[in-house]
C-alpha positions, 0 to 999 in steps of 0.5 A: 629153394628159399630157406629160412630158420626159426631159432629159439635162442633160449632152447637147451638152457640158452646154449642155442643162442650162444652157439648160433653164430657158428651153427649159422655158418655151418648151415649157410655153408651146406644150404646156402644163404638162410633167412633167420628169425629169432623167437621172442615170446611164447607163440612167436614161432607160429607168427614167424612161420606164417609170415615166411610162408606168405613170403614164399619160403619153401623150406623152414627150419625149426631150430630148438626143442619140441615146443619150437617145432610145435609152434613152427608146425602150427604156423604151416596151417591155417583153417586146417589146411597148409598155407603153402602146400609145397613147403616143407618143415625141417628140424634142427633138434637143439632142445633137451627133449627131442621126442619128435625127432626120435619118431622121425629117425633124425639124429641129435648130432648137429652134422647129421641133422644138417645132412637131413636138411640138405639131402632129405626128402619131404614126407607128408605126416598127420597132424592132430587138431586139439581144442581145449580150455586155455590156461585163462579159461578161454577156448583154444585150438592148437595143432600137435605133430607128436603127442598130447597127454593129460593127467600126470603128463600135464602136471609134470609139464606145468611144473617143469615150466616153473624150473626150466630157466634156471635148471635147463630142460632135462633137469627141470623135467626130471625134477618136475616129474618127481614132484608130480609123482609125489603129489598127483591125485588121479582124475575122473575122466570120460572118453568118447572115441570117433563118432559115437563109440563111448570108451567109458569112464576112467580114473586116470594116472595119465592118457597119451594121444600119440601121432608119434611114439615118444614123450618126456625125453624118450619115454615110449608111451605110444610105441605103435604110433605111426606118423602117416596112417591117419589114426592116433594111438590112445594110451590110457593108464588107470589110477596107480599108487606111487608104489605101483608106479615105481614097481612098474616103471620099466614097463610103463616107460618102454615099448612094452607098455601095453603089457601092463595090466593097468594100461588100455590101448585104444585107437581113434581118429577123433577123441573127446575127453571131459572131467568134472575136475581140473585136468591139465594137458600138455601139447608136444611138451608144452602145458597149454590148458585143461579139459574139456578136450576134443582131438581130430586127426588131419591126415598127411597135412604137413610135409616134413623133411626126413632122411632119404631111404636107401632103396630110393623108394618114396619115404613113409613114416611107417618105415621110420625107426627110433634114432635112440633107445628110449629110457 
């Protein structure tokens, strides 16, 4: 099996780059010789993954955080179809968020993650295709494997980007979330689901569209999402004041979120969101643009390596269990 790794040396506040020589030695010892490519700019992993797939690589490891995983996964698809259908994406979770690996049941422990890369089995999962307005105002399309959100989530991700390098991902996100909580103004949004169903107009605190369950470093915003069921979970949180958010924090960021009176739980294969105001979105944790937004699910479009099931049965995302308790 031809194996390559796409490495973000800046992930985990630069720790990945500093520790990569010893990590590479451990990977080579377990998996054999690995071709390594380092990312140099935003979006670079997309180009690297496509180039490696065109060269015939069967297993490509995304070594970094959720942003690196997202870019590498985007490189697996061209015109909504796999470039190399038999190829699989492996995850070496080295970032600070780790939201997709939680949904996949992949431990953060380096040794256990290598074990999944070595003995895991490829499982096809769904991919979301999102079309929106980029930060420079042009139409843009991006695939997501875990979760997309807009409203408060987009604001927090945008603010975190400004503090990411000096403070590190976790501190940056917590700081950005606190600032966004103080300054965020609810946004009017119109939603349409599937071909014709009008979900209505909302004044939103946040909307999350989940293929996976988690975002924001362990917040379980789409707790019933399943990675391979051909449907996306949609969690709409109505406009809330800061005291209401603080009072409901433990419910809003737990697997009991749908019990909150300000939360609407919807499901769809296609979603359209529009607004007369500027509403920021984040895609797998990356602030990439604003509404209007159109999302379509692409069923079981990406093969991803997961831990083998003890029963020996064909693995399914339905059976994945979170590998860490959400905050």
